[in-house]
MARGU-486851 format. One record per residue (C-alpha): residue in one letter; x, y, z. Coordinates in Angstrom, 3 decimals. Last residue first. Layout:
# residues N
<node resn="A" xx="X" yy="Y" zz="Z"/>
...
***
This chain:
# residues 326
<node resn="V" xx="39.456" yy="19.184" zz="-13.208"/>
<node resn="G" xx="36.563" yy="19.917" zz="-12.979"/>
<node resn="D" xx="36.420" yy="23.087" zz="-15.589"/>
<node resn="G" xx="33.439" yy="24.510" zz="-13.821"/>
<node resn="D" xx="30.748" yy="22.156" zz="-15.905"/>
<node resn="P" xx="32.784" yy="19.329" zz="-17.384"/>
<node resn="R" xx="34.274" yy="19.744" zz="-20.510"/>
<node resn="P" xx="34.520" yy="17.508" zz="-23.865"/>
<node resn="A" xx="37.731" yy="15.798" zz="-24.947"/>
<node resn="A" xx="40.468" yy="18.418" zz="-26.526"/>
<node resn="A" xx="43.128" yy="18.362" zz="-24.306"/>
<node resn="R" xx="42.327" yy="15.106" zz="-23.109"/>
<node resn="T" xx="43.242" yy="13.366" zz="-25.902"/>
<node resn="L" xx="45.898" yy="16.283" zz="-27.480"/>
<node resn="R" xx="47.967" yy="15.753" zz="-23.545"/>
<node resn="D" xx="47.118" yy="11.677" zz="-24.698"/>
<node resn="L" xx="48.566" yy="12.144" zz="-28.522"/>
<node resn="I" xx="51.664" yy="14.133" zz="-26.667"/>
<node resn="A" xx="53.048" yy="10.852" zz="-24.161"/>
<node resn="L" xx="52.281" yy="8.857" zz="-26.211"/>
<node resn="G" xx="54.733" yy="10.637" zz="-29.547"/>
<node resn="L" xx="57.520" yy="10.061" zz="-26.695"/>
<node resn="G" xx="57.710" yy="6.921" zz="-27.259"/>
<node resn="D" xx="55.282" yy="5.490" zz="-30.568"/>
<node resn="E" xx="52.098" yy="7.047" zz="-31.340"/>
<node resn="P" xx="53.518" yy="9.050" zz="-35.094"/>
<node resn="V" xx="51.776" yy="12.629" zz="-34.723"/>
<node resn="P" xx="48.719" yy="13.840" zz="-36.348"/>
<node resn="Q" xx="47.959" yy="17.913" zz="-37.505"/>
<node resn="A" xx="45.775" yy="19.408" zz="-34.454"/>
<node resn="A" xx="43.317" yy="22.088" zz="-35.669"/>
<node resn="I" xx="42.861" yy="24.742" zz="-32.682"/>
<node resn="R" xx="39.687" yy="26.674" zz="-32.505"/>
<node resn="K" xx="37.423" yy="29.035" zz="-33.139"/>
<node resn="L" xx="39.367" yy="31.920" zz="-35.024"/>
<node resn="G" xx="38.569" yy="35.623" zz="-34.394"/>
<node resn="L" xx="42.258" yy="36.798" zz="-34.621"/>
<node resn="R" xx="43.213" yy="37.182" zz="-30.409"/>
<node resn="R" xx="41.912" yy="34.251" zz="-28.952"/>
<node resn="G" xx="44.246" yy="32.483" zz="-32.021"/>
<node resn="E" xx="47.177" yy="34.091" zz="-30.530"/>
<node resn="R" xx="46.627" yy="32.993" zz="-27.072"/>
<node resn="D" xx="45.160" yy="29.762" zz="-27.681"/>
<node resn="L" xx="48.333" yy="29.595" zz="-30.559"/>
<node resn="C" xx="51.121" yy="30.350" zz="-28.189"/>
<node resn="H" xx="49.489" yy="28.621" zz="-24.829"/>
<node resn="L" xx="49.090" yy="25.341" zz="-27.128"/>
<node resn="G" xx="52.340" yy="25.642" zz="-28.742"/>
<node resn="S" xx="54.368" yy="26.543" zz="-25.249"/>
<node resn="F" xx="52.863" yy="23.118" zz="-24.263"/>
<node resn="L" xx="53.923" yy="20.990" zz="-27.320"/>
<node resn="R" xx="57.122" yy="22.272" zz="-27.271"/>
<node resn="S" xx="59.033" yy="20.122" zz="-25.560"/>
<node resn="A" xx="56.945" yy="17.155" zz="-26.575"/>
<node resn="A" xx="57.347" yy="17.519" zz="-29.823"/>
<node resn="E" xx="61.314" yy="18.041" zz="-30.148"/>
<node resn="T" xx="61.525" yy="14.732" zz="-28.520"/>
<node resn="L" xx="59.022" yy="13.989" zz="-30.948"/>
<node resn="S" xx="61.092" yy="14.991" zz="-33.968"/>
<node resn="A" xx="58.864" yy="15.548" zz="-36.741"/>
<node resn="S" xx="61.768" yy="17.808" zz="-38.546"/>
<node resn="P" xx="59.590" yy="21.021" zz="-38.531"/>
<node resn="S" xx="59.132" yy="19.641" zz="-34.659"/>
<node resn="L" xx="55.828" yy="21.510" zz="-32.787"/>
<node resn="N" xx="54.991" yy="23.358" zz="-35.536"/>
<node resn="W" xx="52.923" yy="26.005" zz="-34.265"/>
<node resn="V" xx="50.913" yy="27.769" zz="-37.281"/>
<node resn="L" xx="48.005" yy="30.584" zz="-37.758"/>
<node resn="G" xx="44.682" yy="31.595" zz="-39.589"/>
<node resn="A" xx="45.581" yy="28.097" zz="-41.393"/>
<node resn="G" xx="45.593" yy="27.493" zz="-45.141"/>
<node resn="T" xx="48.511" yy="25.094" zz="-46.742"/>
<node resn="L" xx="48.878" yy="22.252" zz="-43.607"/>
<node resn="E" xx="52.412" yy="21.766" zz="-42.413"/>
<node resn="P" xx="54.954" yy="19.450" zz="-42.957"/>
<node resn="G" xx="56.437" yy="17.439" zz="-39.166"/>
<node resn="F" xx="54.622" yy="18.333" zz="-36.490"/>
<node resn="A" xx="51.455" yy="20.838" zz="-37.369"/>
<node resn="L" xx="49.654" yy="22.952" zz="-34.590"/>
<node resn="L" xx="47.023" yy="24.896" zz="-36.775"/>
<node resn="A" xx="44.836" yy="27.757" zz="-35.907"/>
<node resn="E" xx="41.695" yy="27.688" zz="-37.640"/>
<node resn="D" xx="39.292" yy="29.599" zz="-39.165"/>
<node resn="A" xx="41.643" yy="29.760" zz="-42.380"/>
<node resn="A" xx="40.577" yy="25.797" zz="-42.276"/>
<node resn="V" xx="42.724" yy="23.461" zz="-42.223"/>
<node resn="D" xx="42.554" yy="19.957" zz="-43.375"/>
<node resn="T" xx="44.808" yy="16.722" zz="-42.263"/>
<node resn="A" xx="43.829" yy="16.959" zz="-38.470"/>
<node resn="N" xx="44.451" yy="14.000" zz="-36.833"/>
<node resn="L" xx="43.306" yy="16.231" zz="-33.511"/>
<node resn="R" xx="40.426" yy="19.609" zz="-33.234"/>
<node resn="V" xx="41.265" yy="21.113" zz="-29.829"/>
<node resn="P" xx="38.151" yy="23.383" zz="-28.605"/>
<node resn="L" xx="39.720" yy="27.553" zz="-28.353"/>
<node resn="A" xx="40.456" yy="28.363" zz="-24.020"/>
<node resn="P" xx="43.137" yy="25.943" zz="-23.552"/>
<node resn="A" xx="42.599" yy="22.221" zz="-21.624"/>
<node resn="Y" xx="45.191" yy="20.061" zz="-20.432"/>
<node resn="H" xx="43.181" yy="17.999" zz="-18.878"/>
<node resn="S" xx="39.041" yy="16.618" zz="-19.650"/>
<node resn="S" xx="39.507" yy="12.423" zz="-19.357"/>
<node resn="L" xx="40.916" yy="12.457" zz="-16.021"/>
<node resn="Q" xx="44.374" yy="10.048" zz="-15.072"/>
<node resn="G" xx="46.907" yy="13.423" zz="-15.303"/>
<node resn="P" xx="47.631" yy="12.874" zz="-11.682"/>
<node resn="A" xx="47.619" yy="9.871" zz="-9.575"/>
<node resn="A" xx="45.660" yy="7.057" zz="-8.459"/>
<node resn="P" xx="42.220" yy="8.669" zz="-10.129"/>
<node resn="A" xx="38.824" yy="8.606" zz="-8.537"/>
<node resn="S" xx="36.662" yy="8.368" zz="-11.321"/>
<node resn="A" xx="39.306" yy="7.312" zz="-13.663"/>
<node resn="P" xx="40.188" yy="8.240" zz="-17.520"/>
<node resn="G" xx="40.218" yy="4.988" zz="-19.783"/>
<node resn="S" xx="40.387" yy="1.138" zz="-19.810"/>
<node resn="P" xx="44.128" yy="1.839" zz="-17.640"/>
<node resn="R" xx="47.243" yy="0.119" zz="-18.808"/>
<node resn="A" xx="49.516" yy="-2.630" zz="-17.323"/>
<node resn="L" xx="52.901" yy="-2.733" zz="-18.382"/>
<node resn="P" xx="54.819" yy="-5.851" zz="-20.067"/>
<node resn="G" xx="58.043" yy="-6.832" zz="-18.044"/>
<node resn="T" xx="58.838" yy="-4.290" zz="-15.861"/>
<node resn="L" xx="63.106" yy="-4.033" zz="-16.140"/>
<node resn="V" xx="62.651" yy="-3.761" zz="-20.000"/>
<node resn="E" xx="59.265" yy="-2.023" zz="-19.562"/>
<node resn="I" xx="60.513" yy="1.024" zz="-18.722"/>
<node resn="E" xx="61.738" yy="1.708" zz="-22.106"/>
<node resn="A" xx="58.892" yy="0.688" zz="-23.651"/>
<node resn="A" xx="56.495" yy="2.581" zz="-21.564"/>
<node resn="P" xx="58.993" yy="5.879" zz="-23.308"/>
<node resn="I" xx="59.757" yy="7.950" zz="-20.673"/>
<node resn="G" xx="58.030" yy="12.318" zz="-20.401"/>
<node resn="G" xx="55.201" yy="10.652" zz="-20.197"/>
<node resn="A" xx="52.478" yy="7.945" zz="-20.133"/>
<node resn="R" xx="49.793" yy="8.047" zz="-17.566"/>
<node resn="L" xx="48.461" yy="4.990" zz="-15.409"/>
<node resn="L" xx="51.421" yy="2.731" zz="-16.461"/>
<node resn="A" xx="50.403" yy="0.104" zz="-14.576"/>
<node resn="P" xx="52.851" yy="-2.486" zz="-12.423"/>
<node resn="H" xx="51.176" yy="-6.071" zz="-11.492"/>
<node resn="D" xx="50.197" yy="-6.579" zz="-7.990"/>
<node resn="G" xx="49.082" yy="-3.034" zz="-6.748"/>
<node resn="S" xx="51.189" yy="-0.176" zz="-5.094"/>
<node resn="L" xx="53.328" yy="-0.554" zz="-8.717"/>
<node resn="D" xx="51.930" yy="2.442" zz="-10.081"/>
<node resn="L" xx="54.352" yy="4.133" zz="-13.238"/>
<node resn="V" xx="53.090" yy="7.584" zz="-13.840"/>
<node resn="T" xx="55.777" yy="9.202" zz="-17.026"/>
<node resn="S" xx="57.025" yy="12.531" zz="-16.122"/>
<node resn="E" xx="55.107" yy="15.913" zz="-17.928"/>
<node resn="V" xx="55.955" yy="17.164" zz="-20.918"/>
<node resn="G" xx="58.108" yy="19.811" zz="-22.326"/>
<node resn="V" xx="61.115" yy="17.928" zz="-21.926"/>
<node resn="E" xx="63.422" yy="20.327" zz="-21.874"/>
<node resn="C" xx="61.645" yy="23.175" zz="-19.374"/>
<node resn="P" xx="62.452" yy="26.751" zz="-19.822"/>
<node resn="G" xx="64.537" yy="28.443" zz="-17.413"/>
<node resn="T" xx="64.806" yy="28.007" zz="-13.522"/>
<node resn="N" xx="63.233" yy="30.979" zz="-12.301"/>
<node resn="L" xx="61.702" yy="30.305" zz="-9.213"/>
<node resn="I" xx="58.711" yy="31.327" zz="-9.280"/>
<node resn="A" xx="57.041" yy="32.794" zz="-5.309"/>
<node resn="D" xx="54.059" yy="33.515" zz="-3.338"/>
<node resn="V" xx="51.649" yy="31.839" zz="-5.892"/>
<node resn="Q" xx="48.304" yy="32.749" zz="-6.781"/>
<node resn="G" xx="48.268" yy="36.862" zz="-7.772"/>
<node resn="A" xx="48.892" yy="36.206" zz="-10.782"/>
<node resn="L" xx="48.118" yy="31.859" zz="-11.792"/>
<node resn="G" xx="48.463" yy="31.407" zz="-15.173"/>
<node resn="D" xx="50.503" yy="34.570" zz="-17.189"/>
<node resn="S" xx="53.582" yy="34.374" zz="-14.387"/>
<node resn="V" xx="52.726" yy="30.458" zz="-14.450"/>
<node resn="H" xx="53.797" yy="30.786" zz="-18.784"/>
<node resn="D" xx="55.669" yy="33.426" zz="-17.484"/>
<node resn="A" xx="58.204" yy="31.264" zz="-15.739"/>
<node resn="T" xx="58.676" yy="29.086" zz="-19.260"/>
<node resn="T" xx="56.722" yy="25.074" zz="-19.743"/>
<node resn="P" xx="53.087" yy="25.396" zz="-18.013"/>
<node resn="S" xx="49.937" yy="23.127" zz="-18.509"/>
<node resn="I" xx="47.595" yy="24.161" zz="-20.748"/>
<node resn="R" xx="44.417" yy="24.079" zz="-17.980"/>
<node resn="G" xx="42.702" yy="21.531" zz="-16.816"/>
<node resn="S" xx="44.086" yy="22.465" zz="-12.931"/>
<node resn="P" xx="44.921" yy="26.454" zz="-13.488"/>
<node resn="N" xx="48.759" yy="26.109" zz="-14.143"/>
<node resn="A" xx="51.038" yy="25.235" zz="-12.298"/>
<node resn="S" xx="52.130" yy="21.501" zz="-12.733"/>
<node resn="P" xx="51.130" yy="19.629" zz="-9.652"/>
<node resn="A" xx="53.873" yy="19.896" zz="-6.736"/>
<node resn="A" xx="54.249" yy="18.582" zz="-3.776"/>
<node resn="V" xx="56.676" yy="18.769" zz="-1.707"/>
<node resn="P" xx="58.972" yy="16.185" zz="0.608"/>
<node resn="C" xx="59.949" yy="18.593" zz="3.276"/>
<node resn="G" xx="63.980" yy="19.483" zz="3.885"/>
<node resn="A" xx="63.674" yy="22.741" zz="2.063"/>
<node resn="E" xx="67.326" yy="22.961" zz="1.450"/>
<node resn="A" xx="67.219" yy="19.404" zz="-0.248"/>
<node resn="L" xx="64.546" yy="20.523" zz="-2.113"/>
<node resn="L" xx="65.904" yy="23.188" zz="-3.573"/>
<node resn="R" xx="69.627" yy="21.529" zz="-4.162"/>
<node resn="R" xx="66.538" yy="18.770" zz="-6.259"/>
<node resn="I" xx="65.866" yy="21.723" zz="-8.235"/>
<node resn="A" xx="69.041" yy="23.273" zz="-9.566"/>
<node resn="E" xx="70.182" yy="19.697" zz="-9.708"/>
<node resn="P" xx="67.753" yy="18.852" zz="-12.392"/>
<node resn="A" xx="66.314" yy="15.622" zz="-13.000"/>
<node resn="P" xx="63.491" yy="15.906" zz="-10.182"/>
<node resn="V" xx="62.958" yy="11.975" zz="-7.963"/>
<node resn="R" xx="59.921" yy="11.527" zz="-7.920"/>
<node resn="V" xx="56.592" yy="9.536" zz="-5.602"/>
<node resn="A" xx="53.051" yy="9.108" zz="-6.125"/>
<node resn="A" xx="51.545" yy="7.755" zz="-2.492"/>
<node resn="S" xx="50.113" yy="4.620" zz="-0.961"/>
<node resn="P" xx="47.427" yy="4.221" zz="0.838"/>
<node resn="L" xx="44.717" yy="7.044" zz="-0.966"/>
<node resn="G" xx="42.921" yy="10.656" zz="1.351"/>
<node resn="A" xx="43.319" yy="12.681" zz="-1.575"/>
<node resn="C" xx="46.559" yy="11.839" zz="-1.944"/>
<node resn="A" xx="48.155" yy="15.588" zz="-1.147"/>
<node resn="L" xx="45.288" yy="15.361" zz="1.325"/>
<node resn="D" xx="46.412" yy="12.536" zz="3.798"/>
<node resn="C" xx="49.301" yy="14.798" zz="4.449"/>
<node resn="I" xx="53.527" yy="13.409" zz="3.142"/>
<node resn="T" xx="54.559" yy="12.603" zz="7.238"/>
<node resn="G" xx="55.294" yy="9.138" zz="6.863"/>
<node resn="G" xx="54.843" yy="6.842" zz="9.956"/>
<node resn="P" xx="53.185" yy="4.245" zz="7.912"/>
<node resn="R" xx="55.259" yy="4.038" zz="4.809"/>
<node resn="R" xx="52.423" yy="5.762" zz="2.410"/>
<node resn="P" xx="51.827" yy="2.008" zz="-0.433"/>
<node resn="L" xx="53.667" yy="2.600" zz="-4.165"/>
<node resn="V" xx="52.630" yy="5.230" zz="-6.877"/>
<node resn="L" xx="55.915" yy="5.714" zz="-8.398"/>
<node resn="T" xx="57.041" yy="9.413" zz="-10.368"/>
<node resn="L" xx="59.701" yy="8.497" zz="-13.848"/>
<node resn="P" xx="60.841" yy="11.936" zz="-14.734"/>
<node resn="G" xx="64.458" yy="12.010" zz="-13.908"/>
<node resn="P" xx="66.730" yy="12.001" zz="-11.373"/>
<node resn="W" xx="66.250" yy="8.496" zz="-10.870"/>
<node resn="F" xx="65.375" yy="7.100" zz="-14.109"/>
<node resn="R" xx="68.008" yy="3.359" zz="-13.670"/>
<node resn="E" xx="68.474" yy="3.920" zz="-9.844"/>
<node resn="A" xx="64.137" yy="3.887" zz="-8.784"/>
<node resn="L" xx="63.781" yy="1.251" zz="-11.117"/>
<node resn="R" xx="65.664" yy="-0.946" zz="-9.802"/>
<node resn="Q" xx="64.378" yy="0.606" zz="-6.020"/>
<node resn="A" xx="60.905" yy="-0.210" zz="-7.410"/>
<node resn="L" xx="61.236" yy="-3.381" zz="-8.694"/>
<node resn="P" xx="62.200" yy="-3.956" zz="-5.351"/>
<node resn="S" xx="60.210" yy="-3.379" zz="-4.154"/>
<node resn="P" xx="60.000" yy="-0.001" zz="-1.925"/>
<node resn="I" xx="57.557" yy="1.369" zz="1.197"/>
<node resn="V" xx="56.340" yy="4.930" zz="0.295"/>
<node resn="E" xx="57.582" yy="8.316" zz="2.659"/>
<node resn="R" xx="60.978" yy="7.400" zz="3.514"/>
<node resn="F" xx="61.382" yy="6.147" zz="0.073"/>
<node resn="A" xx="61.117" yy="9.357" zz="-1.359"/>
<node resn="H" xx="64.566" yy="10.564" zz="0.978"/>
<node resn="E" xx="66.634" yy="8.356" zz="-0.047"/>
<node resn="A" xx="65.899" yy="8.065" zz="-4.033"/>
<node resn="D" xx="66.547" yy="12.206" zz="-4.019"/>
<node resn="P" xx="65.587" yy="15.396" zz="-3.569"/>
<node resn="F" xx="62.402" yy="14.177" zz="-3.080"/>
<node resn="H" xx="59.304" yy="15.393" zz="-4.777"/>
<node resn="S" xx="55.695" yy="14.709" zz="-3.791"/>
<node resn="I" xx="53.115" yy="13.773" zz="-6.516"/>
<node resn="L" xx="49.595" yy="15.386" zz="-6.421"/>
<node resn="P" xx="46.344" yy="13.114" zz="-6.073"/>
<node resn="N" xx="42.871" yy="13.813" zz="-7.251"/>
<node resn="F" xx="39.325" yy="13.535" zz="-5.743"/>
<node resn="R" xx="40.590" yy="17.856" zz="-3.802"/>
<node resn="P" xx="39.412" yy="19.133" zz="-6.955"/>
<node resn="R" xx="41.572" yy="20.983" zz="-8.762"/>
<node resn="S" xx="40.425" yy="25.290" zz="-8.844"/>
<node resn="K" xx="45.023" yy="25.675" zz="-9.233"/>
<node resn="A" xx="44.888" yy="28.449" zz="-6.583"/>
<node resn="A" xx="42.617" yy="26.416" zz="-4.060"/>
<node resn="F" xx="43.744" yy="23.005" zz="-4.303"/>
<node resn="I" xx="47.514" yy="24.832" zz="-4.457"/>
<node resn="R" xx="46.987" yy="26.756" zz="-0.579"/>
<node resn="A" xx="44.822" yy="23.924" zz="-0.026"/>
<node resn="V" xx="49.126" yy="21.390" zz="0.137"/>
<node resn="A" xx="50.230" yy="23.879" zz="1.930"/>
<node resn="A" xx="47.309" yy="24.059" zz="4.881"/>
<node resn="S" xx="47.183" yy="19.824" zz="4.897"/>
<node resn="D" xx="51.661" yy="20.504" zz="5.745"/>
<node resn="A" xx="53.373" yy="17.088" zz="5.290"/>
<node resn="A" xx="53.332" yy="17.696" zz="1.684"/>
<node resn="N" xx="55.122" yy="21.651" zz="1.631"/>
<node resn="A" xx="53.875" yy="23.632" zz="-1.627"/>
<node resn="G" xx="55.358" yy="23.366" zz="-4.526"/>
<node resn="L" xx="53.128" yy="24.209" zz="-7.934"/>
<node resn="G" xx="55.110" yy="22.375" zz="-10.802"/>
<node resn="Y" xx="56.685" yy="24.152" zz="-13.582"/>
<node resn="V" xx="57.129" yy="21.417" zz="-16.656"/>
<node resn="T" xx="58.722" yy="18.164" zz="-17.108"/>
<node resn="E" xx="62.141" yy="19.586" zz="-16.495"/>
<node resn="T" xx="61.808" yy="20.651" zz="-13.264"/>
<node resn="G" xx="60.811" yy="24.177" zz="-13.484"/>
<node resn="F" xx="59.267" yy="26.059" zz="-9.589"/>
<node resn="A" xx="55.785" yy="27.799" zz="-9.033"/>
<node resn="V" xx="56.647" yy="28.439" zz="-5.051"/>
<node resn="L" xx="53.701" yy="28.284" zz="-2.302"/>
<node resn="Y" xx="53.234" yy="29.171" zz="1.134"/>
<node resn="G" xx="53.593" yy="26.160" zz="4.306"/>
<node resn="T" xx="56.991" yy="27.307" zz="6.111"/>
<node resn="R" xx="59.363" yy="25.042" zz="4.524"/>
<node resn="L" xx="57.771" yy="26.048" zz="1.092"/>
<node resn="L" xx="59.066" yy="30.036" zz="2.102"/>
<node resn="L" xx="62.515" yy="28.756" zz="3.557"/>
<node resn="A" xx="63.268" yy="26.626" zz="0.233"/>
<node resn="A" xx="62.376" yy="29.794" zz="-2.211"/>
<node resn="R" xx="64.265" yy="31.822" zz="0.068"/>
<node resn="A" xx="67.368" yy="29.429" zz="-0.007"/>
<node resn="T" xx="67.489" yy="28.947" zz="-3.782"/>
<node resn="G" xx="67.456" yy="32.838" zz="-4.219"/>
<node resn="A" xx="69.959" yy="33.067" zz="-2.291"/>
<node resn="A" xx="72.478" yy="30.301" zz="-3.599"/>
<node resn="D" xx="71.261" yy="31.470" zz="-7.598"/>
<node resn="P" xx="67.966" yy="30.113" zz="-8.577"/>
<node resn="L" xx="66.908" yy="33.129" zz="-9.878"/>
<node resn="L" xx="63.726" yy="34.326" zz="-7.910"/>
<node resn="H" xx="60.391" yy="36.019" zz="-8.781"/>
<node resn="A" xx="58.467" yy="37.166" zz="-6.080"/>
<node resn="T" xx="53.983" yy="36.827" zz="-6.532"/>
<node resn="M" xx="52.704" yy="40.029" zz="-4.527"/>
***
């Protein structure tokens, strides 16, 4: 049975103890709710994969209360240190070479010589991580390949019976996953668009390399072609909509849909990012209840957080491998 905890002293202490001793705890960051386990405990990490039905080759991000703790597990370059000073705590994940003697288990890194690390923004979560006293691997707290959760209710709906506790920290402020930056090679590379626009990062890094397509054996989460998928098919860049479709709108709404969720009536990308996964959850659930056939998504600008939104929508609309595969 899942324990529902508040982020007060008692709730945080219990959640930290559960994490430290091999149990699964979901908690809300600024991006989405994560499904946390002790990253040093391979059996606990295996429970994440089992709960999510997540492929073993998809690595996990480990979370820390501060940069000092994160850099005990990886070898930071001078650039990594500058990025940490600028963007941590915050929605930036750095992929760096694993430090000899580090405690993150091979399973959490998918057997790679690098590890993905970040320091989340909410003070309540950094207190949790500090009290847990271990690196905490935490992919999104949803069945693999499905819509990421931005509220505790989303976690309950998707992982009922699969998680030991949920620390309810309220709705997630950013609402899309962290930006993932690979610093393990010769040139910085953007592996996943996310909560920090690439242009802000490039002020420090210069132009970032970008992957040419989804990876079959990714170096970071969220790189597979089919991901974030609702049960209803998704149609992108809709300029019209039918009565048997649910509409994911942005700005002025198309008319004629059977159901509408507007990411941002004022066309704010920040608001749209924060409402994206809640919108997909709502349209998928209510659309299926109403017998609708698909979700039609209106165009979103390709700048700033729009790139992260488009990345999630593109993966949600991609052809899905057998068994949901992601």
